[in-house]
SEMI-716360 format. One record per residue (C-alpha): x, y, z. Coordinates in steps of 0.2 Angstrom, whole numbers, padded with zeros to 4 digits, always signed. Layout:
XYZ/...
//
This chain:
+0000+0000+0000/+0007+0017-0005/+0010+0031+0006/-0002+0041-0004/-0015+0028-0001/-0012+0027+0018/-0014+0046+0019/-0030+0045+0010/-0037+0031+0021/-0031+0041+0036/-0040+0057+0030/-0056+0047+0027/-0055+0039+0044/-0053+0056+0052/-0068+0063+0042/-0079+0049+0047/-0074+0052+0066/-0081+0070+0066/-0099+0066+0066/-0096+0053+0080/-0087+0066+0090/-0101+0079+0087/-0115+0066+0091/-0106+0063+0108/-0109+0082+0112/-0127+0082+0108/-0134+0076+0125/-0148+0087+0131/-0149+0095+0148/-0165+0094+0159/-0169+0105+0173/-0166+0090+0184/-0148+0092+0178/-0146+0110+0179/-0157+0117+0193/-0152+0117+0212/-0164+0104+0219/-0165+0094+0203/-0163+0075+0205/-0147+0074+0195/-0140+0091+0199/-0126+0084+0211/-0119+0074+0196/-0119+0090+0185/-0108+0101+0196/-0089+0100+0196/-0082+0087+0208/-0074+0094+0224/-0062+0090+0238/-0067+0094+0256/-0052+0100+0267/-0047+0108+0283/-0031+0114+0290/-0021+0107+0305/-0009+0121+0308/+0001+0122+0292/-0004+0104+0287/-0018+0102+0275/-0031+0088+0279/-0042+0080+0265/-0058+0075+0273/-0068+0061+0267/-0083+0051+0274/-0072+0036+0278/-0055+0044+0282/-0045+0059+0285/-0029+0061+0275/-0014+0072+0277/-0008+0080+0261/+0010+0083+0255/+0011+0101+0250/+0025+0098+0238/+0018+0083+0229/+0000+0083+0233/+0001+0064+0238/-0010+0059+0252/-0008+0048+0267/-0021+0041+0279/-0021+0050+0296/-0036+0041+0303/-0051+0031+0298/-0069+0031+0302/-0067+0015+0312/-0052+0023+0321/-0063+0038+0326/-0077+0027+0332/-0066+0015+0342/-0056+0029+0350/-0070+0041+0354/-0084+0030+0358/-0095+0041+0348/-0107+0035+0334/-0098+0046+0321/-0105+0043+0304/-0094+0053+0293/-0077+0062+0295/-0082+0076+0283/-0085+0088+0298/-0069+0083+0308/-0059+0098+0315/-0041+0100+0320/-0042+0115+0331/-0024+0114+0339/-0010+0118+0327/+0004+0109+0337/-0006+0095+0345/-0012+0079+0336/-0030+0081+0341/-0046+0079+0331/-0063+0086+0336/-0077+0073+0332/-0095+0074+0335/-0110+0063+0333/-0123+0076+0336/-0125+0072+0355/-0107+0073+0361/-0091+0080+0355/-0074+0073+0359/-0055+0077+0357/-0046+0062+0351/-0027+0060+0350/-0024+0050+0335/-0006+0046+0339/-0011+0037+0355/-0028+0032+0350/-0036+0040+0366/-0049+0052+0370/-0043+0067+0380/-0059+0077+0382/-0078+0075+0380/-0092+0087+0381/-0111+0087+0376/-0118+0095+0361/-0134+0105+0363/-0141+0102+0346/-0145+0121+0344/-0141+0129+0327/-0133+0144+0337/-0120+0134+0346/-0102+0141+0347/-0088+0130+0354/-0072+0138+0360/-0056+0129+0358/-0046+0138+0371/-0058+0134+0386/-0068+0120+0378/-0084+0130+0383/-0099+0131+0372/-0113+0144+0371/-0130+0141+0364/-0148+0146+0363/-0162+0134+0368/-0180+0138+0370/-0176+0156+0368/-0164+0156+0383/-0145+0158+0382/-0134+0144+0390/-0116+0142+0393/-0108+0125+0396/-0090+0125+0402/-0076+0114+0398/-0080+0103+0413/-0098+0100+0407/-0106+0112+0419/-0121+0121+0411/-0128+0137+0417/-0143+0146+0411/-0139+0165+0408/-0156+0172+0404/-0174+0169+0409/-0184+0182+0399/-0180+0176+0382/-0195+0175+0370/-0201+0179+0353/-0199+0197+0359/-0183+0196+0368/-0170+0187+0357/-0153+0181+0364/-0137+0176+0355/-0143+0177+0337/-0140+0188+0322/-0148+0205+0324/-0152+0220+0313/-0159+0207+0300/-0141+0201+0295/-0135+0218+0289/-0118+0226+0292/-0109+0210+0290/-0118+0202+0305/-0119+0183+0304/-0122+0177+0322/-0124+0183+0340/-0111+0174+0350/-0093+0180+0352/-0080+0171+0362/-0065+0180+0369/-0048+0173+0363/-0045+0165+0380/-0062+0157+0380/-0067+0164+0397/-0078+0178+0392/-0093+0178+0380/-0101+0193+0372/-0118+0191+0365/-0132+0201+0357/-0149+0204+0366/-0162+0211+0354/-0179+0218+0361/-0191+0218+0346/-0207+0219+0357/-0210+0236+0349/-0208+0230+0331/-0224+0227+0321/-0230+0209+0317/-0232+0205+0299/-0246+0193+0297/-0240+0178+0288/-0250+0162+0288/-0246+0143+0291/-0259+0133+0281/-0252+0116+0286/-0263+0114+0301/-0282+0109+0301/-0287+0127+0302/-0274+0139+0296/-0264+0148+0310/-0255+0164+0311/-0236+0163+0309/-0232+0182+0311/-0214+0189+0307/-0207+0203+0317/-0204+0215+0302/-0198+0233+0305/-0203+0243+0289/-0194+0258+0283/-0199+0273+0294/-0207+0263+0307/-0201+0257+0325/-0185+0246+0324/-0179+0234+0337/-0167+0239+0351/-0150+0229+0353/-0138+0228+0368/-0123+0218+0370/-0120+0208+0386/-0104+0200+0392/-0103+0184+0403/-0088+0180+0413/-0085+0161+0415/-0073+0163+0430/-0085+0175+0440/-0102+0169+0434/-0106+0188+0431/-0115+0196+0417/-0113+0214+0412/-0119+0225+0398/-0109+0237+0388/-0114+0255+0393/-0117+0261+0375/-0131+0272+0379/-0149+0272+0373/-0150+0259+0359/-0165+0267+0351/-0162+0269+0332/-0144+0263+0333/-0135+0249+0325/-0121+0239+0334/-0110+0228+0323/-0093+0220+0320/-0089+0215+0338/-0071+0210+0341/-0060+0207+0356/-0043+0213+0361/-0029+0200+0361/-0029+0200+0380/-0048+0197+0381/-0050+0212+0391/-0058+0225+0379/-0072+0224+0367/-0073+0234+0351/-0089+0238+0341/-0094+0249+0327/-0109+0260+0331/-0120+0267+0318/-0134+0280+0319/-0151+0275+0311/-0148+0287+0296/-0132+0276+0293/-0121+0291+0289/-0111+0292+0305/-0101+0277+0311/-0090+0276+0326/-0078+0263+0332/-0079+0262+0351/-0070+0251+0364/-0077+0245+0381/-0070+0237+0396/-0076+0219+0396/-0076+0217+0415/-0088+0231+0419/-0095+0237+0402/-0089+0254+0404/-0085+0264+0389/-0066+0267+0386/-0064+0277+0371/-0071+0282+0354/-0056+0277+0342/-0063+0282+0325/-0077+0291+0317/-0082+0291+0299/-0096+0301+0291/-0103+0302+0273/-0117+0312+0265/-0125+0296+0259/-0121+0281+0270/-0107+0272+0279/-0108+0253+0279/-0096+0244+0291/-0094+0226+0286/-0079+0219+0295/-0072+0219+0313/-0055+0226+0316/-0040+0214+0318/-0025+0216+0329/-0008+0213+0322/-0003+0196+0330/+0015+0202+0333/+0010+0219+0340/-0006+0221+0350/-0004+0240+0350/-0010+0241+0332/-0025+0235+0322/-0031+0234+0304/-0047+0242+0299/-0057+0241+0283/-0065+0256+0275/-0070+0263+0259/-0068+0281+0264/-0056+0285+0249/-0069+0278+0237/-0064+0260+0238/-0063+0247+0252/-0045+0246+0258/-0035+0242+0273/-0029+0254+0286/-0017+0253+0300/-0022+0261+0316/-0014+0262+0334/-0023+0256+0349/-0029+0274+0352/-0037+0275+0335/-0024+0286+0327/-0022+0281+0308/-0004+0276+0305/-0005+0273+0286/-0017+0267+0272/-0010+0250+0268/-0018+0246+0251/-0023+0259+0238/-0030+0260+0221/-0046+0260+0211/-0050+0243+0216/-0059+0234+0231/-0052+0223+0245/-0065+0210+0245/-0059+0200+0260/-0045+0200+0273/-0040+0182+0276/-0027+0185+0290/-0009+0187+0294/+0008+0179+0290/+0015+0181+0307/+0032+0175+0302/+0034+0188+0288/+0023+0201+0296/+0012+0202+0281/-0007+0203+0278/-0016+0191+0266/-0031+0197+0257/-0042+0195+0242/-0046+0209+0229/-0051+0213+0211/-0035+0223+0208/-0031+0213+0192/-0048+0215+0185/-0065+0221+0191/-0073+0203+0186/-0059+0194+0195/-0055+0189+0213/-0037+0185+0217/-0026+0183+0233/-0011+0193+0238/+0001+0196+0253/+0006+0213+0257/+0018+0220+0270/+0010+0231+0283/+0020+0246+0277/+0012+0243+0260/+0029+0243+0252/+0029+0225+0245/+0015+0215+0238/+0015+0197+0231/+0001+0189+0221/-0001+0171+0228/-0012+0163+0214/-0011+0161+0195/-0018+0179+0192/-0033+0172+0183/-0051+0168+0187/-0060+0169+0203/-0052+0163+0219/-0058+0159+0237/-0042+0156+0248/-0042+0149+0265/-0027+0153+0276/-0018+0139+0286/-0018+0138+0305/+0000+0145+0306/-0003+0156+0291/+0011+0149+0280/+0000+0143+0266/-0017+0146+0257/-0028+0133+0250/-0034+0141+0234/-0051+0136+0227/-0055+0144+0210/-0063+0142+0193/-0060+0151+0177/-0072+0154+0162/-0065+0137+0155/-0060+0129+0171/-0074+0121+0181/-0065+0119+0197/-0047+0119+0203/-0038+0118+0220/-0020+0124+0223/-0009+0125+0238/+0002+0140+0239/+0014+0148+0251/+0010+0165+0258/+0028+0171+0259/+0032+0187+0250/+0049+0180+0246/+0043+0163+0239/+0048+0159+0221/+0040+0142+0219/+0023+0141+0210/+0007+0135+0218/+0005+0116+0218/-0009+0110+0207/-0018+0099+0220/-0035+0095+0212/-0043+0098+0195/-0061+0093+0192/-0067+0086+0176/-0079+0095+0165/-0096+0087+0170/-0104+0094+0154/-0092+0087+0142/-0104+0075+0134/-0118+0089+0132/-0122+0102+0119/-0117+0118+0127/-0120+0136+0122/-0106+0149+0119/-0103+0159+0135/-0094+0176+0132/-0090+0192+0142/-0088+0210+0137/-0092+0228+0142/-0102+0243+0137/-0103+0260+0144/-0116+0265+0157/-0129+0278+0155/-0117+0291+0162/-0106+0288+0147/-0090+0284+0156/-0092+0269+0167/-0088+0252+0161/-0102+0239+0164/-0098+0221+0162/-0110+0208+0154/-0112+0190+0150/-0120+0183+0135/-0126+0165+0132/-0129+0161+0114/-0141+0148+0109/-0135+0130+0106/-0130+0128+0087/-0130+0147+0086/-0133+0154+0068/-0129+0172+0066/-0140+0174+0051/-0155+0170+0062/-0165+0181+0074/-0167+0175+0092/-0179+0178+0106/-0168+0186+0120/-0170+0186+0139/-0162+0198+0150/-0158+0191+0167/-0156+0204+0180/-0153+0207+0199/-0145+0224+0199/-0145+0227+0218/-0132+0231+0231/-0121+0217+0238/-0122+0206+0223/-0115+0204+0205/-0119+0192+0191/-0104+0193+0180/-0087+0187+0185/-0072+0176+0179/-0079+0160+0186/-0084+0145+0175/-0094+0151+0161/-0093+0169+0167/-0104+0164+0182/-0118+0158+0171/-0133+0150+0180/-0139+0133+0175/-0156+0140+0170/-0147+0151+0156/-0139+0135+0149/-0156+0127+0149/-0165+0141+0140/-0150+0143+0127/-0153+0125+0123/-0171+0129+0120/-0166+0143+0107/-0165+0158+0118/-0151+0171+0119/-0147+0176+0137/-0140+0193+0142/-0134+0198+0159/-0127+0215+0164/-0121+0222+0181/-0127+0239+0182/-0122+0253+0193/-0127+0250+0211/-0120+0232+0211/-0105+0227+0221/-0086+0227+0220/-0084+0243+0210/-0082+0256+0223/-0092+0269+0232/-0097+0280+0218/-0103+0266+0208/-0113+0259+0222/-0120+0275+0228/-0126+0281+0211/-0143+0274+0216/-0145+0283+0232/-0163+0289+0236/-0170+0283+0220/-0167+0264+0218/-0170+0257+0201/-0169+0273+0191/-0150+0273+0187/-0151+0254+0186/-0164+0254+0173/-0155+0267+0163/-0140+0255+0162/-0150+0240+0158/-0158+0250+0144/-0140+0253+0137/-0139+0235+0137/-0155+0234+0127/-0148+0247+0115/-0132+0236+0113/-0143+0220+0110/-0153+0229+0097/-0137+0233+0087/-0134+0215+0085/-0141+0207+0069/-0146+0191+0078/-0157+0198+0092/-0175+0199+0088/-0180+0216+0096/-0198+0212+0095/-0195+0197+0106/-0186+0204+0122/-0190+0197+0139/-0184+0200+0156/-0183+0190+0172/-0176+0192+0190/-0179+0188+0208/-0180+0199+0224/-0171+0215+0219/-0171+0207+0201/-0190+0205+0203/-0191+0224+0207/-0180+0227+0192/-0191+0216+0181/-0207+0224+0185/-0199+0241+0184/-0193+0238+0166/-0210+0230+0161/-0219+0245+0167/-0207+0259+0163/-0203+0253+0146/-0219+0243+0141/-0215+0244+0122/-0198+0236+0124/-0201+0221+0134/-0214+0208+0128/-0213+0196+0142/-0207+0196+0160/-0206+0185+0175/-0204+0194+0192/-0200+0183+0207/-0202+0190+0225/-0202+0208+0219/-0201+0223+0229/-0215+0234+0223/-0214+0249+0235/-0199+0252+0246/-0210+0258+0261/-0215+0240+0263/-0196+0235+0264/-0186+0233+0281/-0178+0247+0290/-0159+0243+0289/-0158+0240+0270/-0172+0251+0264/-0167+0266+0274/-0148+0264+0269/-0152+0266+0251/-0168+0276+0251/-0169+0286+0268/-0186+0286+0276/-0202+0288+0267/-0204+0304+0277/-0187+0312+0273/-0188+0306+0254/-0206+0306+0248/-0201+0311+0231/-0189+0296+0229/-0202+0284+0236/-0215+0290+0224/-0203+0289+0210/-0198+0271+0213/-0215+0264+0218/-0222+0253+0205/-0240+0254+0211/-0242+0270+0200/-0234+0261+0186/-0247+0246+0186/-0257+0255+0173/-0243+0255+0160/-0241+0236+0159/-0243+0230+0141/-0233+0214+0140/-0236+0197+0148/-0229+0198+0166/-0230+0183+0178/-0227+0187+0197/-0221+0173+0208/-0219+0173+0227/-0217+0162+0242/-0233+0163+0252/-0222+0164+0268/-0209+0176+0262/-0201+0185+0277/-0189+0196+0266/-0200+0203+0253/-0217+0201+0261/-0233+0196+0251/-0240+0214+0252/-0229+0220+0238/-0235+0208+0225/-0253+0208+0231/-0254+0227+0231/-0247+0228+0214/-0260+0215+0208/-0274+0224+0216/-0269+0240+0207/-0268+0231+0191/-0286+0225+0193/-0291+0243+0196/-0282+0249+0181/-0288+0235+0170/-0270+0228+0166/-0268+0209+0167/-0253+0201+0176/-0252+0183+0180/-0248+0177+0197/-0242+0161+0205/-0238+0157+0223/-0229+0143+0232/-0238+0139+0249/-0227+0138+0264/-0211+0144+0255/-0200+0158+0260/-0191+0171+0249/-0183+0157+0239/-0190+0140+0234/-0182+0126+0243/-0177+0109+0237/-0186+0101+0222/-0199+0115+0222/-0185+0126+0215/-0185+0114+0199/-0204+0116+0198/-0202+0135+0199/-0189+0136+0185/-0200+0124+0174/-0214+0137+0177/-0203+0151+0172/-0196+0143+0157/-0214+0138+0151/-0220+0156+0153/-0206+0162+0140/-0210+0147+0129/-0229+0152+0129/-0227+0170+0126/-0209+0175+0119/-0204+0160+0108/
//
């Protein structure tokens, strides 16, 4: 056989293989694959590894074993097995996925079976300590004293390391709430129990909400429906009052911080001094434009000093507690966006600013901690790109900075117990999931270790094209980033129905450098059905600096709509977008935006689906609503301008409103009031409700929800 013949046969074989390869890429997605809560969803997300730190040693957690990871090679060696854990602890441990290694220099693993917890020495195979588990969702265990604090039947308890339990309160109730998150989880608040470093003192929140109006939600799962009211402080109305208590395990005494009258004030970002003697707290007025950092004596609650004050003509929003330098307890790091972007500042113990550590037209997104050996700070930021998140180490004087990751994608790093390494979890637009191990030292020259790479779980499916770009905002100067998802088998000579997915509100974004540019599974599902999807992060969304965020102040939705319409303008310039078939969908703030766009631009949008929509900000809660809108009394023009009640008469296209009947975030009054006005005005929205569901649909009901959303666009847009 000649060489020419062989080449011809090889070419024929290659050509015949192409359809085979293509056919292998034509499997179709279902919502059970793509939607959270779907029956096959877990198999369609990139695989992961669960890990934790033991000092500077990385531990891979699995159901049946814990393995120690070699940080140079990535090889793993069994540290202990589930059978070991059961035998050594005497507990009925079912999995090691939640094992903890709380002491950097001691071979102790913390295990729990839900009833007891135990510290086990895996080298000797012996239990060194046991304690009970309360079963409360609020429980906080302290590794220094081995004491735990928890809330049970509305009362606050502390169990010391010896197993002695003490009830700290007797007046806990639905009105008097102890040890839980306050101020409706705003201002970075995630809990209400704060142990001192030595574990001998506990700071806790006490919230009196007896003066807050009950919103009448209903439980329909009883023989006769019962009231299930929610304490809901609406904008301009009475808010709850918060105080901070301190319990001392050694004396058994409880004192309250003498912060003055708590009426119309917010207390947040509680932190301790390294010696456990002083408590620090940011205090904010109700107008949220005057923020103070105040210190208190933990032994008697007396105010010690006001260390820092920040004011703004719009609002100040503290999100992070201060952090003392581990090598110098006379200095601490504070985060603020007072120069226009969130950055790190070094202050002395008296509150005097020593220097600004990070600078630039970018945002510090998180401070991970300190490298104590090199005396550096490890932080995450978007300084490489507005749509990226990367990890850096910087000297406290700000003179030297080192990038710790690969400089691409979107990274979430966790700092090791001795701060010498980070575990770097990330994805990129074409990387489903990756995990690296990297040293935090400024002087390091070695590259991160590629510890784990997930396979693409969608490799056998027909996927759309995901792209990212930018357009100018309505102000003509600001760059806005968008994601576009083109239909599967895209043909640029065709015209496609287009859906704009929108959120648009504060503390969120949609477009970033994660896998598929952050695209949601539902977008892929709709692209498979022949739709083009477009997602734009307008002004008012997060991680772009203070001016970008505050452009919407006192008139939510207005600048956001202008920016979204710039997106529409761009879409109409594309030959493959059918401008007669443009739809819009969003949830929560996105539901507000969807309804706003449908009623303010009724000739542009043919179909909309608004989930859990805010309709009028006077019905939204105090902390969030008044930060961005002030009160209805002080900003009547803004509330009137942004209310969608008066816009109900403008509705032309098909609009479906969907809510959870028991939504405690955007209460049903919003949607019901809008529908009532539509009836009066003769316009015809559609309405669907999920009985018993909160703001977001849980479990498999979420799949039902997205099936309904999809069907609505199929019925009226396609």
